[in-house]
C-alpha positions in Angstrom: 72.3 2.4 56.4 69.3 0.6 58.3 68.8 -3.1 57.4 65.2 -2.2 56.7 66.2 0.0 53.7 69.1 -2.2 52.7 67.1 -5.5 52.4 64.5 -3.5 50.7 61.8 -4.6 53.0 59.7 -1.8 52.0 58.7 -2.8 48.6 57.9 -0.6 45.5 54.0 -0.1 45.6 52.1 -2.6 43.7 48.8 -1.5 42.2 46.2 -3.6 40.2 44.5 -1.3 37.8 42.8 -1.2 34.4 43.2 1.6 32.0 40.0 3.5 31.2 38.5 2.6 27.6 36.7 5.4 25.8 34.6 4.2 22.8 33.3 7.0 20.8 30.0 6.1 19.3 29.1 7.4 15.8 32.4 9.0 15.5 32.3 9.6 11.5 28.7 11.0 12.0 30.0 13.5 14.5 33.0 14.4 12.3 30.8 14.9 9.3 28.3 17.2 11.2 31.4 19.4 12.4 32.7 19.5 8.9 29.4 20.7 7.4 29.1 23.6 9.8 32.8 24.4 9.0 32.2 24.2 5.4 29.1 26.5 5.7 30.9 29.4 7.4 34.5 29.1 6.2 35.3 32.5 4.7 32.0 34.2 5.9 32.6 37.9 6.5 30.1 39.8 8.8 28.4 42.7 7.4 26.4 45.7 8.5 23.3 44.4 6.8 23.5 41.1 8.0 24.8 42.1 11.5 21.6 40.8 13.3 21.8 37.3 11.6 25.5 37.2 12.2 25.0 37.5 16.0 22.6 34.7 16.1 24.9 32.5 14.2 27.7 33.3 16.6 25.5 32.4 19.5 24.4 29.2 18.0 28.0 28.1 17.2 29.1 29.1 20.6 26.1 27.1 22.2 27.1 23.9 20.1 30.8 24.1 21.2 29.8 24.6 24.8 27.7 21.6 24.8 30.3 19.5 23.4 33.0 20.8 25.8 30.8 20.1 28.7 30.5 16.5 27.9 34.3 16.3 27.4 34.6 17.5 30.9 32.3 15.2 32.4 34.1 12.3 30.8 37.5 13.4 32.2 35.7 13.7 35.7 34.5 10.3 35.7 37.6 8.8 34.6 39.6 10.8 37.3 37.6 9.5 40.1 39.5 6.1 40.6 42.9 8.0 40.5 41.7 10.6 42.9 40.6 7.9 45.3 44.0 6.2 44.9 45.9 9.5 45.4 44.3 10.3 48.7 45.0 6.8 50.2 48.8 7.0 48.7 49.7 10.4 50.3 48.1 9.3 53.7 50.2 6.2 53.6 53.7 7.9 53.1 53.0 10.7 55.3 54.9 9.3 58.1 58.0 8.4 56.0 58.0 12.0 54.7 58.1 13.2 58.3 61.2 11.0 59.0 62.8 12.4 56.0 62.2 15.8 57.0 63.8 15.2 60.6 66.8 13.6 59.0 67.1 16.6 56.4 67.0 19.3 59.1 69.7 17.5 61.1 71.9 17.0 58.2 71.6 20.9 57.2 72.1 21.9 60.7 75.4 19.8 60.7 76.4 21.2 57.3 75.7 24.9 58.4 77.8 24.4 61.5 80.7 23.0 59.3 80.2 26.0 56.8 80.5 28.5 59.5 83.7 26.7 60.9 85.3 26.9 57.4 84.0 30.6 57.2 86.0 31.2 60.6 89.1 29.7 58.8 88.7 32.0 55.9 88.5 35.0 58.2 91.6 33.9 59.8 93.4 33.6 56.7 92.3 37.0 55.6 93.5 38.7 58.7 96.8 36.9 58.7 97.4 37.7 54.9 96.5 41.4 55.5 98.4 42.1 58.7 101.0 44.8 58.3 99.5 46.0 55.2 97.0 48.8 54.5 94.5 46.4 53.1 91.3 46.2 55.3 90.3 42.4 55.7 86.8 43.2 55.9 86.2 44.5 52.4 86.4 40.8 51.0 83.4 39.8 53.0 81.3 39.1 49.9 84.0 36.5 48.9 83.9 34.6 52.1 80.8 32.3 51.4 82.3 31.1 48.1 85.7 30.6 49.6 84.3 28.6 52.4 82.7 26.0 50.2 83.5 22.3 51.1 85.4 22.0 47.8 88.2 24.3 49.1 88.8 22.4 52.1 90.3 18.9 53.3 87.7 18.7 56.3 88.6 21.9 58.1 92.1 22.5 56.5 92.2 25.0 53.6 93.4 23.6 50.4 96.7 25.4 48.8 94.3 26.6 45.7 92.0 28.4 48.3 95.0 30.1 50.0 96.4 31.3 46.4 93.0 32.6 45.5 92.7 34.8 48.6 96.5 35.9 48.3 95.9 37.1 44.7 92.9 39.1 45.6 94.7 40.8 48.4 97.9 41.6 46.3 95.3 43.1 43.8 93.8 45.3 46.5 97.6 46.3 47.6 98.1 47.3 44.2 95.0 49.4 44.0 96.0 51.2 47.1 99.6 52.0 45.7 98.1 53.4 42.7 95.6 55.4 44.7 98.4 56.8 47.0 100.5 57.8 43.8 97.6 59.3 42.2 96.5 61.3 45.5 100.1 62.7 45.6 100.2 63.7 42.1 96.9 65.7 42.5 97.9 67.3 45.6 101.4 68.3 44.2 99.7 69.8 41.2 97.4 71.7 43.5 100.1 72.8 45.7 101.9 74.3 42.6 98.9 76.2 41.4 98.0 77.4 44.9 94.6 75.6 45.3 93.2 73.3 47.8 93.3 69.6 46.7 90.2 68.5 48.8 87.6 68.7 46.1 89.7 67.0 43.6 90.7 64.1 46.0 86.9 63.4 46.2 86.6 63.5 42.4 89.5 60.8 42.5 87.6 58.8 45.1 84.1 59.1 43.1 86.0 57.0 40.4 87.3 59.9 38.1 90.7 59.0 36.7 93.8 61.0 37.3 93.9 62.7 33.8 90.3 63.6 34.3 90.9 65.2 37.7 94.4 67.0 36.4 92.1 68.4 33.5 89.5 69.5 35.9 92.3 71.2 38.0 93.8 73.0 34.9 90.3 74.4 33.8 89.5 75.5 37.3 93.0 77.4 37.7 92.7 79.0 34.2 88.9 80.1 35.1 90.0 81.6 38.4 93.2 83.4 36.7 90.8 84.9 34.2 88.2 85.9 37.1 91.1 87.5 39.0 92.3 89.4 35.9 88.7 90.5 35.1 88.2 91.8 38.9 91.5 93.6 38.7 90.4 95.4 35.6 87.1 96.1 37.2 88.6 97.5 40.4 91.0 99.6 38.2 88.2 100.9 35.9 86.1 101.7 39.1 88.9 103.5 40.9 89.6 105.7 37.6 85.9 106.2 37.5 85.8 107.4 41.2 88.8 109.7 40.7 87.2 111.3 37.8 84.0 111.7 39.7 86.0 113.2 42.6 87.7 115.8 40.1 84.4 116.6 38.8 82.9 117.1 42.2 85.9 119.3 43.2 85.6 121.5 40.2 81.9 121.9 40.7 82.3 122.9 44.3 85.1 125.3 43.1 82.7 126.7 40.5 79.9 126.7 43.1 82.0 128.5 45.8 83.2 131.1 43.3 79.7 131.7 42.2 78.6 132.1 45.9 81.4 134.6 46.4 80.5 136.6 43.4 76.9 137.0 44.4 77.0 136.9 48.2 80.3 138.7 49.0 80.6 142.5 49.5 83.8 143.5 48.1 85.5 146.9 48.6 88.7 147.5 47.1 91.2 150.3 47.9 94.4 150.6 46.0 97.1 152.8 47.2 100.1 153.6 45.3 102.9 155.0 47.0 106.4 156.2 46.4 109.2 154.0 48.0 109.8 155.5 51.5 113.1 156.6 52.7 112.4 155.3 56.2 112.4 151.7 57.0 109.1 150.0 56.3 107.6 146.7 57.8 107.6 143.5 55.7 103.9 143.9 55.1 104.3 147.6 53.8 107.3 147.1 51.7 106.7 148.6 48.2 110.0 148.2 46.4 112.8 145.7 45.7 115.8 145.6 43.7 115.9 143.3 40.6 119.3 143.5 39.0 119.9 147.2 38.1 116.2 148.0 38.3 114.0 149.0 41.1 110.7 147.4 40.7 107.6 149.1 42.1 105.2 147.0 44.0 101.8 147.7 44.9 99.7 146.7 47.7 96.0 146.2 47.4 93.7 146.1 50.4 90.7 143.9 49.6 87.8 143.9 52.2 85.6 140.9 51.8 82.6 140.1 54.1 81.9 136.4 54.8 79.0 134.9 56.7 81.3 132.5 58.7 84.9 131.8 59.3 84.7 128.4 57.6 83.5 130.2 54.5 86.3 132.5 54.6 88.9 129.7 55.0 87.5 127.9 51.9 87.6 131.0 49.8 91.3 131.5 50.7 92.2 128.0 49.9 90.5 128.3 46.6 92.4 131.4 45.7 95.6 129.7 46.6 94.8 126.7 44.5 93.9 128.8 41.6 97.5 130.6 41.7 96.5 134.1 43.3 99.2 133.8 45.9 99.1 133.7 49.5 96.9 135.9 51.6 97.6 137.3 55.1 95.0 135.8 57.3 93.3 138.8 59.3 90.5 138.2 61.6 87.5 140.6 61.2 84.8 141.1 63.7 81.2 140.5 62.9 79.4 143.2 61.0 
């Protein structure tokens, strides 16, 4: 420390001043006048009938109080004049010393900042060392570094045991969180796999802060909802399939009726039935008219039906309709156009 300061060569400021004296003249008379005004208007309540008078009274009282207040301020200003002159001289006199203090203070703060940065570097190195070969990212503790880097946690630049223990405790807690997260994530993934659903949205729920039980409950609800949705969809498809089959059946019946009606109205039919005796000579298969059934001879009749169609397609449709309705097979014979 400087000898100038040590020997107190800079003395405390010595000031010779006399306190101001304020004498209130006719103090009792002033107080009596105030009391009379107060007594006269205490409890007074303005009314509509006396509103004009009440406003004048208010103006007079305000004018009086303003006059008194103005005088008080004048006295204060006069008394403060000597102090204002002293204060100006004082600030000017100590300004150089304040400048010196500012320079020294800036230098000290610079050194303290450098020392703290050195301690922060040590803390970062400790974090990296204690998180090596773990799944913990040392950067997540950045918010703690300033507090850990306090001078009270160090012997010069060497970290105290209490600091190392504090950092280790926090890192161990993070390790535990990671282990719990991995276990929860695996449980969710396994549950999703068992229910044949993707675990991606549910892992995001876990990451957003939901508990394992909340996520599991959400999965169960979604799985049940999807199951019910699929069952409803299957029922809908089956109902639609039955409806389409019914519509197809109705359509086929409608087409059949329509075709039969068309044949009845448009086709020109000429029928010739020839009854013949069984021939002794051998006949062709198409002309066979009798067959043996047990001990009886069953007479068969051949009917020749001539139908005119507008097209070959119409003829084929008619033939298929007759077969479908149990009228037997018909020999296809090509006819020329009429």
